[in-house]
C-alpha positions in Angstrom: 0.0 0.0 0.0 1.4 3.4 -0.9 1.7 6.3 1.4 -1.1 8.0 -0.5 -3.5 5.1 0.2 -2.5 4.8 3.8 -3.2 8.5 4.4 -6.7 8.2 2.8 -7.4 5.0 4.7 -6.5 6.5 8.0 -8.6 9.6 7.2 -11.6 7.3 6.3 -11.2 5.3 9.5 -11.1 8.5 11.6 -14.4 9.7 9.9 -16.0 6.2 10.2 -16.2 5.7 6.4 -15.2 2.0 6.3 -16.9 -0.9 4.6 -19.1 -3.0 6.8 -17.9 -6.2 5.2 -14.2 -5.8 4.5 -13.1 -2.7 6.4 -11.8 -0.8 3.3 -12.5 2.9 2.8 -15.6 4.2 1.2 -15.5 7.3 -0.9 -17.1 10.5 0.4 -19.5 10.6 -2.4 -20.8 7.0 -1.8 -20.9 7.7 2.0 -23.0 10.9 1.4 -25.4 8.9 -0.7 -25.9 6.5 2.2 -24.0 3.5 0.9 -22.0 1.6 3.6 -20.3 -1.0 1.3 -17.3 -0.4 -0.9 -17.4 -1.0 -4.7 -15.9 -4.5 -4.5 -18.2 -5.8 -1.8 -21.3 -4.4 -3.6 -20.2 -6.0 -6.9 -19.5 -9.3 -5.1 -23.0 -9.3 -3.6 -24.5 -8.7 -7.0 -22.3 -11.4 -8.6 -20.6 -8.9 -10.9 -16.9 -8.9 -11.6 -16.4 -12.1 -9.6 -14.2 -14.7 -11.1 -15.9 -18.1 -11.4 -13.0 -20.1 -10.2 -9.4 -21.1 -10.8 -8.1 -22.1 -14.2 -6.6 -25.6 -14.5 -2.8 -25.9 -14.4 -1.1 -25.4 -17.8 0.4 -28.9 -17.8 -2.8 -30.7 -16.5 -4.8 -32.5 -19.2 -8.5 -31.7 -19.4 -10.8 -34.0 -17.5 -12.7 -36.4 -19.6 -15.9 -36.9 -17.8 -18.1 -37.7 -20.7 -20.2 -34.6 -20.3 -20.6 -32.3 -23.3 -21.4 -28.7 -23.0 
């Protein structure tokens, strides 16, 4: 974390503008509109921008289960 981020995080904590789920800072604009979750947690709850899982290893052969998709 850069010094710039640390300064803003400390300021947000002092003002109480931290996410209810993860503890990260919330922007002043979002806080003023009554939102108490950060962008990442809000997206995760919606199911947006969330990766569906890990990719298989490069040297691992594909599983042959017989299912076709």
